[in-house]
C-alpha positions in Angstrom: 18.7 -11.4 3.6 18.9 -13.1 0.2 16.0 -11.7 -1.9 14.2 -13.5 -4.7 11.8 -11.7 -7.0 9.1 -13.6 -9.0 8.4 -12.0 -12.3 6.6 -12.8 -15.5 3.6 -11.8 -17.6 0.2 -11.8 -16.0 -1.5 -15.0 -14.9 1.5 -17.4 -15.0 1.2 -18.4 -11.4 3.6 -15.9 -9.5 1.2 -15.4 -6.6 0.6 -19.2 -6.3 4.3 -19.9 -6.0 4.7 -17.0 -3.6 2.1 -18.5 -1.3 3.8 -21.9 -1.7 7.2 -20.5 -0.6 6.0 -18.6 2.4 3.8 -21.5 3.5 0.5 -19.8 3.7 -2.2 -18.2 1.6 -1.1 -14.6 1.7 -1.4 -13.2 -1.8 -4.7 -13.2 -3.6 -5.0 -15.8 -6.3 -7.6 -15.8 -9.1 -7.9 -16.8 -12.7 -8.3 -13.0 -13.6 -5.1 -11.7 -15.1 -3.4 -8.8 -13.3 -4.7 -9.6 -9.8 -1.4 -8.5 -8.2 -0.5 -4.9 -8.5 1.9 -4.0 -5.8 5.0 -5.6 -4.7 4.3 -8.1 -1.9 7.1 -9.4 0.4 7.3 -12.4 2.7 9.7 -14.7 4.5 10.2 -17.6 2.1 11.5 -21.1 2.9 12.3 -24.1 0.9 13.7 -27.0 3.0 16.7 -25.5 4.8 16.9 -22.4 2.5 15.6 -19.1 4.0 15.1 -16.0 1.9 12.9 -12.9 1.3 10.6 -13.5 -1.6 8.8 -10.7 -3.5 5.6 -11.2 -5.5 5.3 -8.7 -8.4 2.7 -7.4 -10.9 2.7 -9.0 -14.3 5.1 -7.4 -16.7 3.2 -5.6 -19.5 4.2 -3.1 -22.1 2.3 0.1 -21.4 2.5 3.9 -21.2 4.6 4.9 -18.1 1.8 7.2 -16.9 -0.9 4.5 -17.1 -1.8 2.2 -14.2 -0.2 -0.7 -16.0 2.9 1.4 -16.6 3.2 2.3 -12.9 2.7 -1.4 -12.1 5.6 -2.3 -14.4 7.8 0.3 -12.7 7.1 -1.3 -9.4 8.1 -4.7 -10.9 11.3 -3.2 -12.4 12.3 -1.8 -9.0 11.8 -5.3 -7.4 14.1 -6.8 -10.2 16.8 -4.2 -9.5 16.7 -4.9 -5.7 16.7 -8.7 -6.0 19.6 -11.0 -5.6 17.9 -13.6 -7.8 15.0 -13.3 -10.3 12.7 -16.2 -11.0 11.1 -15.6 -14.4 7.9 -17.6 -14.8 6.2 -18.8 -18.0 3.1 -20.8 -18.5 4.1 -24.2 -19.9 0.5 -25.1 -20.9 -0.1 -22.0 -23.0 3.5 -21.9 -24.4 5.9 -19.0 -25.0 4.2 -15.7 -25.8 5.6 -12.6 -27.5 5.5 -10.8 -24.1 7.6 -13.6 -22.6 10.2 -13.1 -25.3 10.2 -9.3 -24.8 11.0 -9.5 -21.1 13.4 -12.4 -21.4 15.6 -10.0 -23.5 15.5 -7.5 -20.6 16.5 -10.2 -18.0 19.2 -11.8 -20.1 21.5 -8.9 -19.0 21.4 -10.2 -15.4 23.2 -13.5 -16.5 23.2 -16.2 -13.8 21.0 -14.1 -11.5 18.0 -15.3 -13.5 16.3 -18.7 -13.3 13.6 -19.6 -15.8 10.6 -21.5 -14.3 8.2 -23.3 -16.5 5.1 -23.3 -14.3 1.9 -25.5 -14.7 4.2 -28.3 -16.1 2.0 -31.1 -14.7 0.7 -33.4 -17.4 1.5 -34.2 -21.0 -0.1 -30.9 -22.3 2.7 -28.9 -20.9 5.6 -30.8 -22.6 5.6 -28.7 -25.8 5.7 -25.4 -23.9 8.5 -26.7 -21.6 10.8 -27.4 -24.6 9.7 -24.1 -26.2 11.0 -22.3 -23.2 14.6 -23.1 -24.2 14.2 -20.5 -27.0 14.2 -17.6 -24.4 17.9 -18.0 -23.9 17.8 -18.0 -20.1 19.2 -21.5 -19.7 17.4 -24.8 -19.0 13.9 -24.2 -17.6 13.0 -25.7 -14.3 9.7 -27.5 -14.6 7.4 -26.9 -11.7 3.8 -26.8 -10.7 3.2 -24.3 -8.0 -0.4 -25.3 -7.5 0.4 -29.0 -7.2 3.7 -28.7 -5.3 5.7 -30.5 -8.1 9.3 -29.7 -9.1 10.2 -28.2 -5.7 13.3 -30.3 -5.4 14.7 -28.9 -8.8 13.8 -25.4 -7.7 15.6 -26.0 -4.4 18.8 -26.9 -6.3 18.5 -23.9 -8.6 18.2 -21.5 -5.7 20.8 -23.1 -3.5 23.4 -23.0 -6.3 23.0 -19.2 -6.4 22.8 -18.4 -2.7 26.1 -17.4 -1.0 27.4 -19.5 1.9 26.5 -17.9 5.2 28.1 -18.7 8.6 25.8 -20.4 11.2 24.3 -18.0 13.6 24.9 -18.5 17.3 21.8 -19.2 19.4 20.8 -16.4 21.6 20.0 -17.9 25.1 18.1 -14.8 26.1 15.9 -14.8 23.0 12.1 -15.2 23.4 9.1 -15.4 21.1 7.1 -12.2 20.4 4.6 -13.3 23.1 7.3 -13.6 25.7 7.5 -17.4 25.8 10.7 -19.3 25.2 11.1 -20.6 21.7 10.6 -24.3 20.8 13.2 -26.4 19.2 13.6 -25.5 15.5 11.9 -22.1 15.8 13.8 -19.6 13.7 12.2 -16.3 14.7 13.7 -14.9 17.8 13.3 -11.7 19.8 15.5 -10.4 22.5 13.9 -9.7 25.9 15.2 -6.1 25.7 13.9 -5.4 22.2 10.5 -3.6 21.8 7.8 -5.7 20.3 6.8 -5.3 16.7 3.6 -3.2 16.3 1.3 -4.3 13.5 -0.4 -1.2 12.1 -3.1 -1.6 9.5 -4.2 1.4 7.4 -7.9 1.1 6.4 -10.6 3.2 4.9 -12.9 3.8 2.0 -11.5 3.7 -1.5 -9.4 6.6 -2.7 -9.0 8.3 0.6 -5.2 8.2 0.4 -4.2 5.1 2.3 -1.3 4.1 0.0 -0.2 7.7 -0.4 0.0 7.8 3.4 2.1 4.7 3.7 4.4 6.0 1.0 4.8 9.3 2.8 5.7 7.4 6.0 8.2 5.2 4.2 9.7 8.2 2.3 9.5 6.3 -1.1 7.0 5.2 -3.7 6.8 1.7 -2.3 3.1 1.3 -3.0 1.2 1.9 -6.2 -0.9 5.2 -6.1 -2.9 7.2 -8.6 -6.3 8.9 -9.2 -8.0 5.6 -10.0 -10.2 4.2 -7.2 -9.4 0.7 -5.9 -5.9 0.4 -7.0 -4.8 -1.6 -4.0 -6.1 -5.2 -4.0 -3.9 -7.1 -1.6 -3.1 -6.2 1.9 0.6 -5.2 1.5 2.8 -5.5 4.5 6.0 -3.5 4.9 8.5 -3.6 7.8 9.7 -0.2 9.1 11.1 1.4 12.2 10.1 4.7 13.8 12.5 6.0 16.5 13.9 2.5 17.0 10.5 1.0 17.4 9.8 -1.7 14.9 6.5 -1.7 13.0 4.8 -3.7 10.3 2.7 -1.3 8.2 -0.2 -3.0 6.4 -1.8 -1.1 3.5 -5.2 -2.5 2.6 -7.8 -2.4 -0.1 -10.6 0.2 0.2 -13.8 -1.0 1.8 -17.0 -0.1 0.0 -20.6 -0.7 1.2 -21.3 -4.4 1.1 -24.2 -3.9 -1.3 -21.8 -2.5 -3.9 -19.3 -5.3 -3.7 -20.4 -7.6 -6.5 -17.2 -8.9 -8.3 -15.4 -11.9 -7.0 -12.1 -10.2 -7.0 -13.3 -7.3 -4.9 -14.9 -9.8 -2.4 -11.4 -11.4 -2.0 -9.9 -8.0 -1.4 -12.5 -7.2 1.2 -11.8 -10.5 3.0 -8.0 -9.7 2.8 -8.7 -6.4 4.5 -10.8 -7.9 7.2 -8.0 -10.4 7.8 -5.5 -7.6 8.1 -7.7 -5.9 10.8 -8.0 -9.2 12.7 -4.2 -9.5 13.0 -3.4 -5.8 13.5 -2.6 -4.3 16.9 -3.5 -0.7 15.9 -5.7 0.3 13.1 -5.5 3.7 11.5 -8.8 4.7 9.9 -8.1 7.1 7.1 -10.9 9.7 6.3 -11.2 12.1 3.4 -11.3 15.4 5.3 -13.5 16.9 2.5 -16.1 14.1 2.8 -15.6 13.0 6.5 -17.6 10.5 8.4 -19.9 8.9 5.8 -21.9 5.9 6.9 -19.2 3.6 5.6 -16.5 5.3 7.8 -18.6 4.4 10.9 -19.2 0.9 9.6 -15.4 0.3 9.3 -14.8 1.8 12.7 -17.4 -0.6 14.2 -15.7 -3.5 12.5 -12.4 -2.4 14.1 -14.0 -2.2 17.6 -15.7 -5.6 17.2 -12.3 -7.1 16.5 -10.9 -5.5 19.6 -8.2 -3.4 17.9 -6.9 0.0 19.1 -8.1 2.8 16.9 -6.6 6.0 15.6 -8.5 8.4 13.2 -6.4 10.1 10.5 -8.3 12.9 8.7 -6.3 13.0 5.4 -6.1 15.8 2.8 -6.4 18.3 5.6 -4.6 21.0 3.6 -7.6 21.2 1.3 -10.1 22.0 4.1 -11.2 25.6 4.4 -13.0 25.9 7.8 -10.8 23.5 9.8 -12.0 24.3 13.2 -15.7 23.5 12.3 -14.6 20.4 10.4 -12.7 19.0 13.4 -15.6 19.9 15.8 -18.0 18.1 13.6 -15.7 15.0 13.4 -15.4 14.8 17.2 -19.1 15.3 17.8 -20.1 12.6 15.3 -17.7 10.0 16.6 -18.5 10.6 20.3 -22.2 10.1 19.5 -21.9 7.2 17.1 -19.0 5.3 18.6 -19.0 5.7 22.4 -17.2 2.3 22.7 -13.9 4.1 21.8 -14.4 7.3 23.6 -11.2 9.3 23.6 -9.7 7.8 20.4 -7.2 10.2 19.0 -8.0 12.4 15.9 -5.0 13.4 13.9 -5.2 15.7 10.9 -2.7 14.8 8.2 -1.7 15.6 4.6 -0.2 12.4 3.1 0.6 14.2 -0.1 2.7 16.8 1.7 3.9 14.5 4.6 2.4 16.7 7.3 1.7 15.7 10.9 3.2 12.2 10.5 5.1 12.4 13.8 1.8 13.2 15.6 0.2 10.2 14.0 2.9 7.8 15.3 2.8 9.4 18.7 -0.9 8.6 18.8 -0.4 5.1 17.4 2.2 4.2 20.1 0.1 5.8 22.8 -3.0 3.8 22.0 -0.9 0.6 21.6 0.4 1.1 25.1 -3.2 1.5 26.4 -4.3 -1.5 24.4 -1.6 -3.6 26.3 -2.5 -2.1 29.7 -2.8 -4.5 32.7 -4.3 -3.5 36.1 -3.7 -5.4 39.3 -6.6 -7.2 40.9 -6.2 -5.4 44.1 -6.6 -2.0 42.4 -9.6 -3.2 40.5 -11.4 -4.4 43.6 -10.8 -1.2 45.5 -12.1 0.6 42.5 -15.2 -1.7 42.3 -16.0 -1.1 45.9 -15.9 2.7 45.4 -18.0 2.5 42.3 -20.7 0.2 43.8 -20.9 2.5 46.9 -21.3 5.6 44.8 -24.0 4.0 42.6 -25.3 0.6 43.9 -26.5 -2.0 41.4 -30.3 -2.3 41.1 -32.6 -4.8 42.8 -33.5 -8.1 41.1 -35.9 -10.8 42.5 -36.3 -8.7 45.6 -32.6 -8.6 46.3 -29.7 -6.2 45.6 -27.4 -7.5 42.8 -24.0 -8.0 44.3 -20.7 -7.6 42.4 -18.4 -9.7 44.6 -15.1 -9.7 42.8 -13.4 -8.4 39.7 -10.2 -9.2 37.8 -8.5 -8.5 34.4 -8.3 -11.7 32.5 -6.4 -10.5 29.5 -5.0 -7.4 27.7 -5.0 -6.7 23.9 -7.7 -5.4 24.4 -8.2 -4.9 28.1 -10.7 -7.6 29.2 -12.3 -7.7 32.7 -14.4 -10.3 34.5 -16.8 -9.5 37.3 -18.3 -12.2 39.5 -21.9 -11.3 40.1 -24.7 -12.8 42.2 -27.2 -12.6 39.3 -25.2 -11.8 36.1 -28.3 -12.3 33.9 -30.2 -9.6 35.8 -27.4 -6.9 35.6 -28.8 -4.2 33.3 -26.7 -3.2 30.3 -26.8 0.4 31.5 -25.0 -0.6 34.7 -22.4 -2.4 32.7 -21.9 0.7 30.6 -21.5 2.7 33.8 -18.7 0.4 34.9 -17.0 0.4 31.5 -17.0 4.2 31.3 -15.7 4.3 34.9 -12.8 2.0 33.9 -12.0 4.1 30.8 -12.0 7.4 32.8 -10.4 6.3 36.1 -7.7 4.1 34.7 -7.0 6.3 31.6 -8.0 3.9 28.8 -8.9 6.1 25.9 -9.2 5.0 22.3 -9.4 1.2 22.9 -12.3 -1.3 23.2 -12.9 -2.6 26.7 -14.4 -6.1 27.2 -16.5 -6.6 30.3 -17.6 -10.1 31.1 -20.0 -11.0 34.0 -19.8 -14.4 35.6 -21.8 -16.1 38.3 -19.8 -16.7 41.5 -20.0 -20.0 43.2 -22.4 -20.2 46.1 -20.6 -21.8 49.1 -24.0 -22.7 50.7 -25.5 -24.3 47.6 -24.6 -27.9 48.7 -25.8 -27.3 52.3 
């Protein structure tokens, strides 16, 4: 697909334009310079033009070994891979020496660069717009990404540089990801025979190796890494395939204890991570094997369970652990005691730096994903319910035995069951746990949250 990279010095509005082109608030936007650090990709659209758009870190001159230098290397890689580069300047503040420096680098790409004078709304930007001609990148396109102005001129600039593509034939067998037929005008199709895309979010405390793990999976330095804690700010989504199964890998910002999160930018990063968990199918919780299972790890795991996501535990930096048997035993004991809601969740020991046990990690991811999608027939459930209530009858309430009349699965992702009970408000929580644990063991549902809802059945004699 035609790829467009957004580049420029910090705080010229690249992420605002990125969000505008993909049609939703995806990248973090703040007045603080240097919010974006990693490359962030999305499916962009401008009228009838469709393309891949890449948001990049602000171009800065810096030592290659520093964090800013590594950010610049990521941006330069995005420029090299792009079919078109949109260099953005701030028309209100005028042309800065840094703009001139990077314009000299981009002039080598000739007609593959379009100059955008952002924040051009109002008379205050007029001087900066004319000043942009001095960069030698042609006539600047005046836009305002925040106020959606100048998009028609941007459309013409992009369309003039995109190759003509033959119209694609409509696939009559195509369906949407949820299995329903597509509506008129929907562009994203999925063949019935193709496997569904698995959204896998990688979460954990800061500096446990989340980005390093994703880079090891991809086999390239796609994400910014380093010894500094809290490098990742945005939730970065990358498409990938493992043994012909499509995935969307989402690297997230590290989650610290809420009491320690004070800065506005970190609060935005935390909300972005929470959103990534909400939209994930499987969440890989990365632990530091040398400091496993701190209170914050359990807090994050509970957050994943509350959202109803399938959970896989990845103990990273395992190559640095001395007594591995004891460490693994402690990990399992702590999780089984603290998080019985996901009993049987897989524990995988990995080394992201050395790329060890990644195959085992993905075997576990797809296994819990399949469990997360499990559906059980109503007939099987009611036979099971009859056996469970005979083996351990419900307690008495108001002088009568509570009756569980009927049970069905109302949804998957996660498995959710509804039981019709004579007195649902009187059914003890301990008996509900007994049924949930029975479902997990008898139907082989490890590592996934189970929702169990009680409803009051209709009394056929109530009106008599």
